[in-house]
C-alpha positions as CSV (number, residue, x, y, z in Angstrom):
1,M,18.4,53.0,-3.5
2,G,17.2,50.5,-6.3
3,I,16.7,47.3,-6.4
4,L,19.4,46.8,-9.2
5,E,22.2,48.2,-7.7
6,R,21.6,45.5,-5.3
7,I,22.0,42.9,-8.2
8,D,25.5,42.2,-8.8
9,K,25.9,38.4,-9.8
10,S,22.2,36.3,-11.0
11,S,22.1,34.5,-7.2
12,D,21.1,37.7,-6.2
13,L,18.0,37.2,-8.1
14,K,16.9,34.4,-5.4
15,G,16.2,36.4,-2.8
16,L,13.6,38.3,-4.3
17,S,9.6,38.7,-4.1
18,F,8.5,38.7,-7.6
19,E,6.9,42.0,-7.0
20,E,10.4,43.1,-6.2
21,M,11.4,41.1,-9.5
22,S,8.7,43.3,-11.6
23,E,10.3,46.4,-9.9
24,L,13.6,45.0,-11.4
25,A,12.5,44.6,-14.7
26,G,11.2,48.2,-14.9
27,E,14.3,49.4,-13.5
28,I,16.7,47.6,-16.3
29,R,14.5,48.6,-19.1
30,Q,15.0,52.1,-17.8
31,E,18.8,51.3,-17.8
32,I,18.6,49.4,-20.8
33,I,16.6,52.4,-22.9
34,S,18.8,55.3,-21.1
35,V,22.6,53.4,-22.2
36,V,21.2,52.6,-26.3
37,S,19.9,56.3,-26.6
38,Q,23.4,57.0,-25.5
39,N,25.6,54.7,-27.4
40,G,23.0,53.2,-30.2
41,G,22.4,49.3,-30.0
42,H,19.6,46.8,-30.1
43,L,17.0,48.2,-28.3
44,S,13.7,46.3,-29.3
45,S,14.7,42.4,-28.6
46,N,16.2,43.3,-25.6
47,L,13.3,45.3,-23.9
48,G,11.1,42.5,-25.1
49,A,13.6,39.7,-23.1
50,V,13.9,41.6,-19.8
51,E,11.4,38.8,-17.5
52,L,12.5,36.1,-19.5
53,T,15.6,36.4,-18.8
54,L,15.7,37.4,-15.2
55,A,13.4,33.8,-15.1
56,L,15.8,32.1,-16.1
57,H,18.5,33.7,-14.2
58,Y,16.4,33.0,-11.0
59,C,15.6,29.4,-11.6
60,L,18.9,28.3,-13.1
61,D,22.7,28.1,-11.5
62,I,24.1,30.4,-13.8
63,P,27.6,30.1,-14.5
64,T,27.3,26.7,-13.8
65,D,24.5,26.0,-15.9
66,Q,24.9,27.7,-19.1
67,L,22.8,30.0,-20.9
68,V,23.3,30.1,-24.8
69,W,21.8,32.8,-26.4
70,D,20.9,33.2,-30.3
71,V,22.4,35.7,-32.2
72,G,23.4,37.1,-28.5
73,H,21.1,40.5,-29.3
74,Q,18.6,40.0,-26.7
75,S,21.4,39.8,-23.9
76,Y,21.9,43.0,-22.5
77,T,19.6,42.1,-19.3
78,H,21.7,39.2,-19.0
79,K,25.3,40.7,-19.0
80,I,23.5,43.2,-16.7
81,I,22.8,40.7,-13.7
82,T,26.3,38.9,-14.1
83,G,28.5,41.7,-12.9
84,R,28.9,43.9,-16.0
85,R,26.3,46.7,-14.9
86,E,28.9,49.1,-14.7
87,Q,30.5,48.3,-17.4
88,F,26.9,48.0,-19.4
89,K,27.1,51.7,-19.7
90,K,30.6,51.5,-22.1
91,I,28.4,48.1,-24.3
92,R,29.7,48.3,-28.2
93,K,32.2,51.2,-27.4
94,A,36.1,51.1,-28.2
95,E,37.1,49.1,-25.1
96,G,33.7,48.6,-23.6
97,L,31.6,45.5,-23.4
98,S,30.8,44.1,-26.9
99,G,27.3,44.1,-28.1
100,F,26.9,40.2,-28.1
101,P,27.5,37.2,-25.5
102,K,31.9,36.8,-25.2
103,R,33.1,34.5,-23.4
104,A,36.6,36.4,-22.8
105,E,34.1,38.5,-20.9
106,S,32.3,36.5,-18.2
107,D,31.8,32.5,-17.2
108,A,28.6,33.1,-17.8
109,D,29.1,33.5,-21.6
110,P,29.6,30.0,-22.3
111,F,29.8,30.4,-26.0
112,G,29.6,34.0,-28.2
113,A,27.3,35.3,-30.9
114,G,26.7,37.2,-33.4
115,H,25.0,35.4,-36.4
116,A,21.5,33.7,-36.6
117,S,20.4,30.2,-35.7
118,T,23.7,28.9,-33.6
119,S,22.6,28.5,-30.6
120,I,20.8,24.6,-30.8
121,S,23.5,23.4,-32.5
122,A,26.0,24.8,-30.0
123,A,24.0,23.9,-26.6
124,L,23.8,20.6,-28.0
125,G,27.9,20.8,-28.2
126,L,28.1,21.6,-24.4
127,A,25.2,19.2,-23.4
128,T,27.1,16.3,-25.2
129,A,30.8,17.5,-23.6
130,R,29.0,17.9,-20.2
131,D,27.5,14.2,-20.6
132,I,31.2,12.5,-21.6
133,K,32.7,14.2,-18.9
134,G,29.9,13.2,-16.3
135,L,28.6,16.4,-15.2
136,H,25.3,17.3,-14.4
137,H,24.3,21.0,-15.0
138,K,21.9,22.3,-17.3
139,V,22.1,23.7,-20.5
140,V,19.6,25.9,-22.0
141,A,19.5,28.0,-25.9
142,V,17.1,30.5,-26.4
143,I,16.2,31.4,-29.8
144,G,14.0,33.5,-31.6
145,D,13.6,36.7,-32.9
146,G,13.5,35.4,-36.4
147,A,16.8,32.9,-35.9
148,L,14.6,29.9,-36.5
149,T,13.8,31.2,-40.2
150,G,17.7,29.8,-40.6
151,G,18.2,26.4,-41.8
152,L,21.0,25.7,-39.0
153,S,18.6,26.0,-36.3
154,Y,16.4,23.1,-37.8
155,E,20.4,20.4,-38.8
156,G,20.3,21.8,-34.6
157,L,17.1,21.0,-33.8
158,N,17.1,17.6,-35.9
159,N,20.2,16.7,-34.5
160,A,19.2,17.7,-30.6
161,G,16.0,15.8,-31.2
162,A,17.9,12.5,-31.9
163,S,20.5,12.6,-29.5
164,K,17.5,12.5,-26.3
165,R,20.2,14.4,-24.6
166,D,19.2,16.6,-21.9
167,M,18.7,20.2,-23.0
168,I,16.3,22.9,-23.1
169,V,15.3,25.4,-26.1
170,I,13.2,28.4,-25.3
171,L,11.5,29.8,-28.2
172,N,11.1,33.8,-27.6
173,D,8.3,34.3,-30.2
174,N,8.6,37.8,-30.4
175,N,6.8,38.4,-33.6
176,M,3.9,35.9,-32.8
177,S,4.7,33.7,-35.6
178,I,3.7,30.6,-34.6
179,S,1.2,31.6,-32.0
180,K,-0.7,34.7,-32.1
181,N,-1.9,34.3,-28.5
182,V,-2.2,33.1,-25.4
183,G,-5.3,31.2,-25.1
184,A,-6.5,30.1,-21.3
185,L,-7.0,26.6,-22.8
186,S,-3.2,26.5,-23.9
187,K,-2.0,27.7,-20.2
188,H,-4.2,25.0,-18.6
189,L,-2.7,22.5,-20.8
190,T,0.7,23.9,-20.6
191,G,0.6,23.3,-16.5
192,I,-0.7,19.6,-17.3
193,L,2.1,19.0,-19.2
194,V,4.9,20.3,-16.5
195,D,3.1,19.0,-13.4
196,P,5.1,16.0,-12.0
197,R,1.9,14.3,-10.9
198,Y,1.2,13.9,-14.7
199,N,4.5,13.1,-16.1
200,R,4.5,10.6,-13.0
201,L,1.5,8.5,-14.6
202,R,2.8,9.0,-18.0
203,N,5.8,7.1,-17.5
204,E,3.8,4.9,-15.3
205,I,1.5,4.2,-17.9
206,W,4.7,3.3,-20.2
207,E,6.0,0.9,-17.8
208,L,2.9,-0.7,-17.1
209,T,1.9,-1.4,-20.5
210,G,5.0,-2.9,-21.1
211,R,4.1,-6.2,-19.2
212,F,1.3,-7.3,-21.6
213,K,2.4,-9.4,-24.7
214,R,0.8,-7.2,-27.1
215,R,2.7,-3.9,-25.7
216,D,4.3,-2.5,-28.7
217,K,0.5,-2.4,-30.6
218,I,-0.8,-0.6,-27.5
219,R,2.1,1.8,-26.9
220,K,2.1,2.8,-30.4
221,W,-2.0,3.0,-29.9
222,A,-1.3,5.2,-26.7
223,S,1.1,7.5,-28.7
224,H,-1.1,8.1,-31.8
225,L,-3.4,9.2,-29.4
226,E,-1.5,11.8,-27.5
227,D,0.2,12.9,-30.2
228,S,-3.7,13.3,-31.8
229,L,-4.7,15.1,-28.9
230,K,-1.4,17.6,-28.7
231,S,-1.9,18.6,-32.7
232,F,-5.2,18.9,-32.2
233,I,-4.9,21.7,-29.4
234,V,-1.1,22.1,-29.0
235,P,0.6,24.4,-31.6
236,G,4.1,22.3,-31.3
237,F,3.6,19.5,-32.4
238,F,6.2,19.9,-35.1
239,F,8.8,20.4,-32.1
240,D,7.5,16.9,-31.2
241,R,8.0,15.1,-33.9
242,L,11.7,16.4,-33.8
243,G,11.6,14.4,-30.6
244,F,11.4,17.8,-28.1
245,R,8.5,17.6,-25.7
246,Y,7.1,20.5,-26.2
247,F,5.7,23.0,-23.2
248,G,3.8,26.2,-24.0
249,P,2.9,28.9,-25.3
250,I,3.0,31.2,-22.4
251,D,3.2,34.7,-21.4
252,G,6.7,35.6,-21.5
253,H,6.2,38.8,-19.4
254,D,4.3,37.4,-16.8
255,L,7.5,36.2,-14.5
256,A,5.5,34.0,-11.9
257,L,4.2,32.0,-14.4
258,L,8.1,32.2,-16.6
259,V,9.7,30.5,-12.9
260,K,6.6,28.3,-12.0
261,T,7.4,26.6,-15.9
262,I,10.7,26.9,-15.8
263,D,11.4,25.1,-12.5
264,Q,9.3,22.3,-13.8
265,I,10.6,21.5,-17.2
266,K,14.4,21.7,-15.6
267,N,13.8,18.6,-13.6
268,L,12.3,16.6,-16.4
269,S,15.1,15.0,-19.1
270,G,15.5,15.0,-22.6
271,P,15.2,17.2,-25.1
272,R,12.9,19.9,-24.0
273,L,11.2,23.3,-25.9
274,L,9.3,26.0,-24.1
275,H,7.4,28.3,-26.0
276,V,7.0,31.8,-24.8
277,L,5.5,35.2,-26.5
278,T,7.3,38.2,-25.7
279,T,6.7,42.0,-27.2
280,K,9.3,43.3,-29.0
281,G,10.1,46.9,-27.4
282,K,8.4,45.8,-24.4
283,G,7.8,49.1,-21.8
284,Y,9.2,51.5,-24.4
285,P,6.1,53.0,-26.6
286,P,8.1,53.8,-29.3
287,A,9.5,50.6,-29.9
288,E,6.6,49.0,-29.2
289,A,5.0,51.0,-32.2
290,D,8.0,50.1,-34.7
291,A,10.0,47.5,-33.2
292,T,11.6,47.2,-36.9
293,K,13.0,50.4,-36.4
294,Y,14.2,49.9,-32.9
295,H,15.4,46.9,-33.3
296,G,19.6,48.0,-34.0
297,I,19.2,51.8,-33.6
298,G,22.1,54.7,-33.5
299,S,21.9,57.3,-30.4
300,F,18.1,58.7,-30.4
301,D,16.3,61.0,-27.8
302,K,14.9,58.4,-25.1
303,L,11.8,61.1,-24.7
304,T,11.1,61.5,-28.0
305,G,12.8,58.4,-29.6
306,R,14.1,60.8,-32.4
307,T,17.2,59.1,-33.6
308,R,20.3,61.5,-33.8
309,G,21.1,60.3,-37.4
310,E,24.1,62.0,-38.9
311,Q,23.1,65.3,-40.9
312,G,23.9,65.5,-44.4
313,R,25.4,63.3,-47.1
314,P,23.3,60.3,-47.6
315,S,24.8,56.8,-46.8
316,Y,25.7,53.5,-49.7
317,T,22.6,52.1,-48.5
318,D,20.5,54.7,-49.0
319,V,21.8,54.9,-52.6
320,F,21.5,51.8,-53.7
321,G,17.6,52.0,-52.3
322,E,16.9,55.0,-54.1
323,S,19.2,53.4,-57.3
324,M,16.7,50.0,-57.7
325,M,14.0,51.8,-57.3
326,M,14.7,53.2,-60.8
327,L,16.2,50.4,-62.2
328,A,13.3,48.2,-61.3
329,A,11.0,50.9,-63.4
330,K,13.1,50.9,-66.2
331,H,14.0,46.7,-66.2
332,K,10.9,44.3,-65.7
333,E,13.3,41.4,-65.2
334,I,14.7,42.8,-61.9
335,V,13.9,41.0,-58.8
336,V,15.8,41.4,-55.4
337,I,16.6,39.0,-52.6
338,T,17.5,39.7,-49.0
339,A,18.3,38.2,-45.8
340,A,15.9,39.1,-43.1
341,M,17.1,43.0,-43.7
342,T,15.2,44.9,-46.1
343,S,15.3,48.1,-43.8
344,G,18.9,46.9,-42.8
345,T,19.7,47.1,-46.7
346,G,17.8,50.1,-47.9
347,L,14.8,48.4,-49.3
348,G,12.1,49.6,-47.5
349,K,10.4,51.9,-49.8
350,F,11.0,49.0,-53.1
351,A,9.5,46.5,-50.9
352,E,5.9,49.1,-50.4
353,K,6.5,49.6,-54.5
354,Y,7.2,46.2,-55.8
355,P,6.4,43.4,-53.1
356,D,5.9,40.7,-55.7
357,R,9.7,41.6,-57.0
358,L,11.2,42.2,-53.2
359,H,11.9,38.6,-51.4
360,D,13.0,39.2,-47.9
361,V,14.0,34.7,-47.6
362,G,14.2,35.4,-43.7
363,I,17.8,34.7,-41.9
364,A,18.3,32.3,-44.5
365,E,21.4,33.5,-46.5
366,G,22.2,30.0,-48.2
367,H,18.7,29.6,-49.6
368,G,18.6,33.6,-50.7
369,V,21.4,32.5,-53.1
370,C,20.4,29.7,-54.5
371,F,17.0,31.1,-54.5
372,A,18.7,34.0,-56.9
373,A,20.6,31.2,-58.6
374,G,16.4,29.6,-59.5
375,L,15.8,33.3,-60.6
376,A,19.1,33.6,-63.2
377,A,18.7,30.2,-64.9
378,G,14.4,31.3,-65.0
379,G,15.8,34.3,-67.2
380,M,15.1,36.7,-64.6
381,K,18.0,39.1,-63.3
382,P,18.4,39.2,-59.6
383,F,20.1,41.4,-57.0
384,V,21.0,40.0,-54.0
385,A,21.3,42.5,-50.5
386,I,22.9,40.9,-47.9
387,Y,25.8,42.1,-45.2
388,S,29.3,41.2,-46.0
389,T,29.9,39.5,-42.4
390,F,26.2,37.4,-43.3
391,L,27.2,36.6,-47.2
392,Q,30.0,34.1,-45.6
393,R,27.3,31.6,-44.8
394,A,26.0,31.1,-48.6
395,Y,29.3,30.3,-49.7
396,D,28.9,27.2,-51.6
397,Q,26.1,28.8,-53.3
398,I,27.9,31.6,-54.9
399,I,30.7,28.9,-55.7
400,H,28.4,25.7,-56.8
401,D,25.4,27.0,-57.6
402,I,25.8,30.4,-59.2
403,A,29.5,31.0,-60.5
404,L,30.2,27.3,-61.5
405,Q,26.9,27.9,-64.2
406,K,27.9,31.0,-64.8
407,L,24.4,32.3,-63.9
408,P,24.3,36.2,-63.8
409,V,23.2,37.2,-60.4
410,V,24.5,40.9,-58.4
411,F,25.4,40.3,-54.9
412,C,25.0,44.0,-53.4
413,I,27.3,43.7,-50.6
414,D,26.4,46.3,-47.8
415,R,28.7,46.6,-44.7
416,A,31.9,45.6,-45.6
417,G,35.1,46.7,-44.2
418,I,35.0,48.2,-40.8
419,V,31.5,48.6,-39.6
420,G,31.9,49.9,-35.9
421,E,30.1,48.8,-32.7
422,D,29.0,45.9,-33.5
423,G,32.4,44.8,-33.9
424,P,34.4,41.8,-34.9
425,T,31.2,39.5,-35.5
426,H,30.4,42.3,-38.4
427,H,33.1,43.5,-39.4
428,G,33.6,42.5,-43.2
429,A,37.0,41.7,-43.7
430,F,36.7,38.6,-45.6
431,D,34.3,39.4,-48.5
432,I,37.8,40.7,-51.2
433,S,39.2,37.3,-50.4
434,Y,36.9,34.8,-50.6
435,L,34.9,36.0,-53.7
436,T,38.6,36.8,-55.7
437,A,39.0,33.2,-55.3
438,V,36.1,32.4,-57.0
439,P,36.0,32.1,-61.1
440,N,33.9,33.5,-63.1
441,L,33.0,36.1,-60.7
442,T,33.7,40.1,-61.4
443,L,34.1,42.1,-58.3
444,M,33.5,45.9,-57.9
445,A,34.1,48.6,-55.5
446,P,32.5,52.2,-55.6
447,A,34.4,55.5,-55.0
448,D,31.2,57.6,-54.2
449,S,27.6,58.0,-55.1
450,A,27.9,58.8,-58.9
451,E,30.0,55.8,-59.5
452,F,28.0,53.1,-57.7
453,K,24.7,54.5,-59.5
454,A,26.9,53.9,-62.8
455,M,27.9,50.1,-61.7
456,L,24.2,49.5,-60.8
457,D,23.0,50.9,-64.1
458,Y,25.4,49.0,-66.1
459,V,24.9,45.7,-64.4
460,A,21.1,46.2,-64.9
461,K,21.0,47.1,-68.5
462,E,23.7,44.6,-69.9
463,S,23.8,41.1,-70.6
464,L,26.1,39.6,-67.7
465,D,28.1,36.2,-68.7
466,G,28.5,35.6,-65.0
467,P,27.8,36.6,-61.4
468,V,29.2,40.2,-60.3
469,A,29.7,41.9,-56.8
470,I,29.5,45.3,-55.3
471,R,30.4,46.0,-52.0
472,Y,30.3,49.1,-50.2
473,P,30.6,50.0,-46.7
474,R,28.7,51.3,-43.6
475,A,29.4,54.7,-44.3
476,S,27.9,57.8,-45.8
477,V,28.6,58.6,-49.4
478,P,31.9,61.1,-49.7
479,L,31.5,64.4,-52.3
480,V,31.9,63.4,-56.1
481,H,35.5,63.9,-56.7
482,N,37.2,67.0,-58.8
483,G,37.0,65.8,-62.3
484,H,36.1,62.2,-61.7
485,H,34.0,59.7,-63.8
486,A,34.6,60.9,-66.6
487,G,33.7,57.7,-67.8
488,F,32.7,54.4,-66.5
489,E,34.6,51.6,-68.4
490,W,34.1,48.0,-67.6
491,G,37.5,46.4,-66.1
492,K,39.5,49.6,-66.2
493,W,40.8,51.6,-63.2
494,E,41.0,55.4,-63.4
495,E,43.6,57.2,-62.6
496,I,42.4,60.7,-60.7
497,Y,45.6,62.0,-60.1
498,S,49.2,61.0,-62.0
499,S,51.7,63.6,-60.1
500,G,54.6,62.2,-57.9
501,T,56.9,59.1,-57.9
502,T,54.5,57.1,-55.3
503,A,51.2,55.7,-56.6
504,L,48.2,55.0,-54.2
505,I,46.2,52.3,-55.7
506,A,42.9,52.6,-53.5
507,C,39.3,50.8,-54.0
508,G,36.3,51.5,-52.4
509,A,36.1,53.9,-49.6
510,M,39.8,53.8,-49.4
511,V,39.8,56.2,-52.4
512,E,38.5,59.3,-50.3
513,T,41.0,58.7,-47.9
514,A,43.9,58.1,-50.0
515,L,42.4,61.6,-51.7
516,M,42.8,63.0,-48.0
517,A,46.3,61.5,-47.3
518,R,47.7,63.2,-50.7
519,E,46.2,66.6,-48.9
520,V,48.0,65.9,-45.7
521,L,51.4,65.6,-47.8
522,H,50.6,68.2,-50.0
523,R,53.4,70.7,-48.8
524,R,56.3,67.6,-48.4
525,L,55.8,65.8,-51.6
526,D,53.3,64.4,-54.6
527,V,51.1,61.1,-54.6
528,A,48.9,59.6,-57.8
529,V,45.9,58.1,-56.8
530,I,44.8,55.4,-58.5
531,N,40.9,54.5,-58.3
532,A,40.8,51.0,-58.8
533,R,37.1,50.4,-58.9
534,F,37.6,46.6,-60.1
535,I,39.3,44.8,-57.7
536,K,38.8,41.1,-60.0
537,P,39.8,41.4,-62.5
538,V,42.5,43.7,-61.9
539,D,43.5,46.4,-64.2
540,E,46.8,44.7,-65.9
541,A,47.3,47.5,-68.2
542,M,46.9,50.5,-65.8
543,L,49.3,48.6,-63.1
544,E,51.8,48.6,-66.3
545,R,51.3,51.9,-66.9
546,C,51.8,52.2,-62.7
547,M,55.4,50.5,-62.9
548,A,56.8,52.4,-65.6
549,Q,55.5,55.8,-64.0
550,Y,56.4,55.2,-59.8
551,E,58.9,54.1,-57.9
552,N,56.6,53.1,-55.2
553,I,53.0,51.8,-55.6
554,I,51.1,51.4,-51.8
555,V,47.5,49.7,-52.0
556,L,44.5,50.7,-49.6
557,E,41.7,48.4,-48.9
558,E,39.4,47.5,-46.0
559,N,40.0,44.2,-46.0
560,G,42.2,41.2,-44.5
561,P,46.2,40.9,-46.4
562,T,45.3,37.2,-47.1
563,G,43.6,37.1,-50.8
564,G,42.9,40.8,-50.7
565,L,43.4,43.2,-53.8
566,G,46.9,43.8,-52.0
567,Q,47.7,40.5,-53.0
568,A,46.8,40.7,-56.4
569,V,48.3,43.3,-57.0
570,G,51.7,41.9,-55.3
571,T,51.5,39.5,-57.1
572,Y,51.2,41.0,-60.8
573,L,54.3,43.0,-59.3
574,Q,56.5,40.2,-58.9
575,K,55.7,38.3,-61.8
576,M,56.8,41.5,-64.1
577,Q,59.8,42.0,-62.0
578,Y,58.6,45.2,-60.8
579,G,62.0,47.0,-59.5
580,G,60.1,49.4,-57.1
581,G,59.0,49.9,-53.6
582,F,55.7,48.4,-52.4
583,L,53.7,48.1,-49.6
584,N,49.7,47.0,-49.2
585,I,47.4,48.7,-46.2
586,G,44.8,47.4,-44.9
587,I,43.0,45.4,-42.2
588,P,45.6,43.5,-40.2
589,D,45.5,40.1,-39.5
590,R,43.6,39.8,-36.4
591,F,40.1,40.3,-35.5
592,V,39.0,43.7,-35.0
593,P,37.0,45.0,-31.9
594,Q,34.1,47.4,-32.0
595,G,34.2,51.2,-31.7
596,T,33.2,54.1,-34.0
597,R,34.8,53.7,-37.6
598,M,36.6,56.5,-37.4
599,E,38.2,55.3,-33.8
600,L,38.8,52.0,-35.7
601,L,40.2,52.7,-38.7
602,K,42.5,55.0,-36.9
603,S,43.5,52.0,-35.0
604,I,44.6,49.8,-37.3
605,G,46.2,52.7,-39.8
606,L,43.5,53.0,-42.6
607,N,43.5,56.6,-41.9
608,A,45.0,59.5,-43.9
609,E,47.4,60.4,-41.3
610,A,48.6,57.2,-40.7
611,I,48.6,56.3,-44.4
612,A,50.7,59.5,-45.7
613,E,52.8,58.9,-42.8
614,Q,53.7,55.3,-44.8
615,V,54.1,57.3,-47.8
616,V,57.0,59.2,-46.2
617,L,58.8,55.9,-45.3
618,L,58.7,54.6,-48.3
619,E,59.9,56.8,-50.0
620,G,63.1,57.4,-47.7
621,E,63.1,53.4,-47.6
622,H,63.5,53.3,-51.3
623,R,65.6,56.2,-51.8
624,I,68.3,54.6,-49.2
625,L,68.0,51.3,-51.0
626,H,68.7,52.9,-54.1
627,K,71.9,55.1,-52.5
628,E,72.9,52.3,-51.4
629,L,72.9,50.1,-54.7
630,G,74.3,52.7,-56.5
631,K,77.4,52.9,-54.2
632,N,77.6,49.4,-54.6
633,I,77.4,49.5,-58.5
634,R,80.2,52.2,-58.7
635,S,82.5,50.6,-55.9
636,G,82.0,47.1,-58.7
637,L,82.6,48.8,-61.4
638,G,86.0,50.4,-59.9
639,T,87.4,47.4,-58.8
640,E,87.3,45.5,-62.2
């Protein structure tokens, strides 16, 4: 029996030797590689954080002590050793564990996450709540993997340092972005800084100087001397200035050193920051060689590292990357901005060919959008490529810095709608709602690759009088529909089929679903399919034709029910006193869990079969209503 099979809770670690802990780290790595190779997930980050996680659980009293993970894509080891080892095999699957910390899963998860840079602010909140209640447990935030490029983390550091509250921040530097090596001098200095004898001497000197008449000047001189020495040999002077006691950097894979350092730091008071250096992908050669590829990955062959990607049709992300390469060659004013997602948004080749025109701003969406506003004001044509769920973080910049000034910024919104296994923190269920509320903004959704390319080409070559957003899903593009794209006309919808008594008005990926529903229904009844490629503004001329021609109108969209296309269409129909049946089918008013994209669409009724059933029900209800209405009218006429 392996050591891992003996670990049911983190307190089980405390009886292990360092040799056993090292063996356990190897077993956990193999478990993570095995499960992620089947389920997909965040591999590199988790492999790099194994020893750090074990050391934290060894030194702390979890769950009494509270451990907050930034983003949470480094928390797989944490999940495995906190009673979820068997459940881990179904991580990211429907009804399985979330790929991120989740309060509902375990009391070892005091704070959920899925977006970056939240851990320090959340940990400060937990520490403040602890102090108000008069409790004395430890609160630790683990941040890294680029999350310090987000402004929210610095807001948290600034407030936490000023608060002087007892909390620890672990900076997991897995890209060696702050310090490139762990030198003997740095190790020696960290050993001094955490040594209880040094800290007692430091406090005694501080108390002693307080007895002198000129104590303020003497203390100020001593403080400057300490700062000068630290700034010369310690890379953490910045954190010291923010009010944190800085320790490190130390080797994040040296279990004995980690345990010794954390044990000593945890008994100090005030805000402390420990800087550890880890190797992303540690223990799995393919991930160590290409940490970016294995950061977030689908299923793969764990022996060779080769991915088992979908064969055949390209993804919308692929089409975007290829299109931007061609457009940049034609239009020299085009620049592209992304937020730590160069690869995820399909811009890897663009970055290689046009390094001066691709700006990766890090996990700083608000800055990236405001930066794009400045570029547009300077005469450039910026394309901002950000996932739907992350663009939420830049909402004020969209309104205040871009739309208000009618700047021609193009938002290319990847992962719109249901994304799959990453779950509720990553589903793009709200972008239609929050973007249609913004004046001066045009919002589109392509039905296939040809339409996507036509949209990108149009906004690249035309002079825009305001921002434009194009949303598209994490999915393969459908084949070009028969007779589709006779011509792309700005602001106009497309009537793909015009027969039957019910019209399916669909946007984006739902156009393909509407066509599939039509096929399901073809032996029972006929339906029209309208491609609402412009979500804002709606094509009122097409809507008026639909009201005149169809007895029922159904809107299909991958967005929540409030503020979406369906609500806009329904409002217009009500305004025009449409007398037919109306139904809006979209993402329900709840957070959708994780699972495959197809599983989730089926579960919320956004698959072809469920939509076909809704058509039949609506047509039946409408006929019954008209029949009853006719009876009442005839009855009324007969009694007059």
